[in-house]
N, C-alpha and C positions, 0 to 999 in steps of 0.2 A: 281211418284208424287214428287214434289220438296219441299224443306224446305221453310217455309214462312219467307221472309227476313224482315217482319214488326215486330218489337219488341218494345212494349211500345211507339208506335207513332214515333219511330225513325227507320230509315232504317238501317238494319244491313247488310252490304255487305260482302259476302264471298270472299275469294281470287279468283283471276282469274283462277288459276290452279284448285281450287275446283269446280268452275262452269264448267270448261272443263271436269274434271274427272267424274263429276256427269251427264255429257251429258245435262246440262242445257243450255250451249252454244255449238254450233257446228260451227267451222271455215270452210270456204270454201277455197279450194285450187285454185279455178279458178276465184274468184272475191273478192271484198272487203266486201262482205256481210257476216253476221253472222246469223245463225238460232238460235232462242231463244225459250226455252220452254214457251208455252203460259201462264202457271200459274205464272211463274216467271215474265214474261213480264207484265201481269196484276197487279201483286203485286207491281212491280216497278212503274207503272203508277198511282196506287191508290192514293198516296198522292196528285198528281196533279189533278186527276179527282175529288177528294174530295173538291177541292177549287173552282170548277165550280159552279156558282149560279144555283139553281134549283127552279123554281116556282112550288111548289108542287101541288097547286090547278090546275094550267094550265096543268101540266104534266099528272095528273090523268084524266083530262077532255079530253085531246088530245089522251091519250092511255088508254082506258078503261080496257084493258087486265092487266094492272098493278094493278088495284083494285082487280082483281081476284087473282093475285099472292100474294097480301097482305092478302086477306081473306083465302087463302090456306096456309098461313105462309111460302111461298117460299122466300119472302122478308119481312122485317119488315115495310118498308115504301117506299115512292117514291124515296127518296134520296138513300136508300140502293139498290133499283132496278137500278137507273141510274148508280151508281158506279159499280155494279156487272155486269149489262147487257146492260142497255140503251146506254151508251157511245159507246160500241162495236157494238151495233145494229143501230148506226147512228140516234138515237132518239134526237130530239131537247130538250134541258133542260128548255127552256123558249121560249116565243114568240120572234122571231128575225125578226125585221122589215127590209125589203129589200128597198134599195134606188133604186127605179124603173128605173129611167133614166140611172143611172150609171150601173146598172146590165145589162140592155139591150145593152148598149154601149160596155161593156166588153165581153158579150156573144151574138154575132150576131145570133148564132144558136137558142138561146132562143127567140130572137126577131122574127125570122122566124117562130118558132113553135107557137108563139102567133098569128102571122098573119094568120097562117094556122089553127087556132082555136084548137090546141092541148092543149093549156093552156090559161087561162083567163088573167094571168098576170105573171110578174116575181116573185111576192110574192108566187103565187100558185105553180109555177115551183120549186122555192127554197124549199118550204115545202114538196112537193111530192118527188122530185128527186135531186134537186140542192145541198142541204146540204149533202146528201149521196154521191154525186159525188165530193164533196170537193170544190164546188163553194162558193165564198164569197159574202155576200149580200150588202156590202158597203166597201169603202176604209178603210184600217186599222182594219178590223174585227178581233176580238179575242173573244173567249168564255169568258164571264164575270166571273171574279173570285169573291169570297166572300170577 
C-alpha cells in the first residue's frame, strides 16, 4: 500500500527516487512506459476527477446500483462514488448529448451498426459503448469541469 500523496487538499509529491525505491513507479528497460501503482495513480488523478461536473440526480437514476452503495455506506454520495469508482468504470457523470451527424461522420462503423439495427442512434451507441471506447460525442468534447 502506498502513502497517500493528498495532504490538506494539496498534492504532496515524494521524490522520484522515493517513488522508485517504494516500487510505486517501475521503469521499463525496453520502452518509454512506466508502471504506476494503481492507488498512487488514482490519488494523483483525484484532484482532476473532483473537478468534473456530476449531475447527481441523473447519475443516481442512470446507475441504480450507486443508490445501493450509498445505502450500504460503501460511498457517502454520488460524487464520492464517481470519484472513487465511477470514473474508472467509464460511467457518464451527466447526460452528454451526441451531435448525431458529426458522430456518424467520424465513426462510419457506428453508422453501419445503426443501418444494421445494432443501435437505434449514435446517442444510444455512445451511452452504451462509445464513451467506454473513448469515442467523443462532438467536436472539442471535454468532460465539463465545475
